[in-house]
Residue, then its C-alpha position, 0 to 999 in steps of 0.5 A: s597765431v592757430a589756436l590749436f598750438r596755444g600754450l604748447d613750447e616748442a617741443h609739444k608744437r613739433i607734436l602736434t605739427d608733424p602729423f600735418d600735411v602738405v595739400h595744394c589747390e589751385a584756384g575755384d578748388v574747394v576744399v571742403r563743401e558744406g554739409d559733407a562729414g570732416d575729418r580735417y583741420y585746415v591751415v592756411e601757408k600761402g594764399e586766401v580761401r573764401v568760406f561760404h554758407h547757404k542761409n540767407e542767401r540772396e539774388p547770387a551775384l553775376k560776378q566771378l567768384c572771388d570779386l564776390d563782396l561780402g555777404e553777396t551769393s553764389a549762385e552755387y555755394g551761397v553766401y560770401t561770410k570771409s576770408i581766410a588767409a596765411g596763417a589763420g586755420f579752419g575746420e576744427l569742429a572736425l579734430l572733435h569729432a565726424s559733424p557736417r561741415n557748417a560751410t564751404v571753403v573755396c581757394c581764390g587762386p594758387c594755395v598752400l594749406w596745411a592738413l591735420d587728420r582726426l585720428d592723427c591729431k587725437a594720437a599726437l595730442r595723446r602725446v603732448h597730454d602725457g609728456v606734460i604729466q611725466k613732466r608735471v609728475a618730475f617735479l611733483r617727485e622732488a616738492t617737499l612739504g614741512g621743514g627742518d627735521s620734519t621735511i618730506s618729499l611727494g616722490s616718497a609720500l606718495k605712489a607713482t600713481d598718486l604723482a600722476r593723479l595730482a599731476a593730471e589736476m594740476a593746469t597750466e598757468t602764464f605770467a608775464k614778467g613783473e605779473v604778481i602770482v600770490r601777493q603777502g597777506d591773501t588766502a593762499s589755496q593753490f600751490f605752484v610748481v616752477e615749469s619755466g622761468r623765473v619766479d622771484v619771493h618777497v617779504d614786505q617786513s613792515f607789510d600792515p594789510s590794514q594799512r596798504a598793500p604789501r611792497i614789491t623793491d629789491k630790497n625785499r626780494t627773498k629768494s627766486i626760484n627757478e624752473g623745476g621748483h615750487f611754492g605754496e605747498l603750505a596751502l595743500l596743508f593750511s591757508e596759508l603761502 
């Protein structure tokens, strides 16, 4: 549920979670303070934290900090704007640059947090990026263009540096089961490598684009492409699948 990990496989998630440190806090502890330089991103494992801003402040409410209602003002921390519970994170801008914190975050009761330092995050992301590039290069090296006697592999046609450059230009796309990736009759513009899962290829022999969309049935499935396979390579040379 943490945005930082969306789209990553389990191996890459482990690389990013390894540098996290466990932080134990008590009620009233300030995790980050508005105006301070930020260098860590936090994920709440247990407990609840509250977020306060020094803007649009009203007369401070005569309540304990954790008894405030949304929109009420703390004399010390400002307006209570939201709460963050287990499974959610905060402070992600600190992973990008050392800008001042734009809010104060305070614990309401005992909390267990996980903290990721900006430098550790950048190092982990480099490891993830390098791993993704290496995996894509391995797929591309086995990919072939053409057919019959004129078939060539990208691995033999391109230098290692060219394969790495091509891999870096590729982007990961995720598709649900049953979702159409490319449709018969449409102009092709992309080359695909199957990173995980399986795709099925269907050819509707009676398809007429002027009359109807192509049918997708078990009977017109011509082949399946598994992990490491590819399709749409002709789109790199011509505008067809």
